N, C-alpha and C positions, 0 to 999 in steps of 0.2 A: 409440514413439519410446525408446529406449534411456534412460535417467538420465542415462549422461556425456554424451549428443550434447544432452540439455534441459537439462545445466550450461552445456556450453559454447555450444551455442548461444540461449541465454537472453538480451534485450537489454530496458533498462527502452525503451517503449514510449510515446510522447507526442504520438500521432496513430494515432485507430484510424478504421476504416471506420464506416460507418452501419447495422450487421447485428446482429441481435439474438443473443446467445448463448442456445443450448439449453437447458433447462430441467435435463434429467439432464445436462451437462457444468455449470451450477453447483452441482446437486448434488454432483458427482462431486470439482469446486475444494473447496466448502465442506467435504464429510468429511474430504478429504485433508487438511484445517484441524485438526480435531480428531484426526485418528491419528500426529500428531507426539509425538516424547518430551519428558518435563514433570519438573520438578523434583520427588522425591516425590509422582511421580503425580498431581499438583494439576490438569491439567488446566485453567488457569486462565484460558480466550479463551472470548470469545461474540463470535460473528462475528454482525453485521449485515450482508447484501446488498443492494444497493440498484439496481432496475431499473427501477421507474417512472417515467413522465416526473415526477408529480408530485415524488417520494420524493425524485428528482435535482434538483427544481429548489431544493426546500428545500435540499439538501446545495450544488449550485452558488453557493447566496447566502451561504453560510457558508465557502465557497473563494473566493469575491470579495474578502471581507472578510481572508481569510489572505493572498491575494495583495498587497495592500497593507502590513498589516503585517511583512511577510519584508523586502517591499521595499530596507530600509534594511541588512539583512542580505545583500541579494543583490548590494547597488551598492560595500556594505565589500571584500568575496568577489572579484568578478570588474564591479569600477570600471574596467577598461580595454577589458571586453567590453560596450557596452550593448545591441547588439543579444542577447548571451545572457540577460541581465535581463529586456528586453523578452521574448523567449520564452519564459521561464521565468514570467514573471508569467502570459503567458498562458496556458500550459498549467496551472499551477494554479488560474487561473479557470474555466477550462473542460473541465477533466480531459481534455482532450485527445479530445473527443467520446463518451469511454468509456460504451459503456452498460450496464456494471456497474461497480458501485463496490462493496468489503468495507471497512466497515469494522472494525477489531478492538479489541475490548475489553477488559479485566481483569473476570472474570465478578462477581467480588464488590469490594464497594468496601473491604474492611477489607485487600485485596490491596495496596494503595498504600501503607500502612503495616508490613505484615507480608508479608516475603517478597519485597519489590519486586523486588529485580533477577533472582531468582532465575522471577519472572512473566513479567516481560521477556522475558527471554530463552528460555523457554517458548511464549510465543506467536511470537516471533520465528522459531522452528523453525515452528511451526504456519504462519506466512506462505511461511516457502520450500515449506513443501509444495503450498502452494496455487500457485505462481506457478509449480513446476515441472512442476506437475499439469497446468498451464494449457498450460503451454508444448508438451507431448506431444501437445494437442490441437489445437495449430494456434493456440493464443491467446495473446495479446501480454499484460503486464502491463507495471504500476508504479508500484514502491512507494514512499510519501509518508512523509515524517513532518514536512511543514510546515507542517499544523494545530497540531500539539502542540506545534514551536517557535515558534510563530506566537502559544499560549497561547491557542489555541480549542478546547482535547481536553474543559475540562468543558462548552463550549457544545454539541457534538456529542454528548458525551454525554446533557446534559438533552436533548435533539432525540430522540436515536433508539434510547439506552437507558437510559434515568432511572433504573433501578434496578440496575444494574451499576456497575462501577468506571471510572476515568478510559480513556478511547481514549488506543492506543499508537500505532496507525498505522493508514492505511486504502491501499488496493491498486485501482488501476484494472485494467479487464480488458475486451478487445474483441482484434478482427481487427486487426492491424496496417496503417494504410493508410502509413506506412513504418519502414523498419526501421531503425533505426541500426547503423552500425557498430562494432565491438566496438573502446571505450576500448582505448586502450595499458593492459598489465597491470604493475602496478609489480614489480620482481624482489626476490628476496633477503627475502622473507615469511614464511618460513618457515627450520627445520632441523630436523634429521635426528640425532639422537643415538643 
C-alpha cells in the first residue's frame, strides 16, 4: 500500500475481529516504531507488545480502572451524547477485543525530567510509524492517551516496564470488525508562506 493511501485510509478502529496477528507482522510494526526520527538521535522509545491472554488480562484490569477514572472528563466533554460516553468507556475497558496492544514508554526514567517534550515528540513519531505500517498490512489501530490522562501511566510502567520511564501512550492493533467513516476534517489548519 502506498504511504499516501495508508495515511488517507487510516481510522481509529474500536472493534476488532478475534484473529491473531502473525508474529512477523508484529515485528514489522515494532521495527517501524524504532525507525522514526528522534530529537538529537536519542531514540528514546521502549515498546512492550502485549498479545498473550495472561498479559492482556493484566492490561485490561488497569483499563477498567482507566475507564472509571476518565468518566468525569467524558461527561464534561460529551454530556449531550450519553451513548458516546458509554461506547467510549466500553472500548477503553475492553480495548475493542484487540489481539495486540503496544505500550510506548520513555526508554529511561531520566527522560521524564530531561528533554521531556522532545522525547514525547520522538515517541509520537514512532507510534505514527507503527500505525501506518499496520495500516499498510490491513491491520487497524487506535492510539490511546486515556491511561495517561487518568493518571495510570506509572501503574502501567510498574507492571510492564519497571526499569523504564513513564508510559506515553498505548496503541491497540487488530483486524477491523468495524471501520468507522472518516471524521470531517477541519479546514484552514495550515498555511504556505
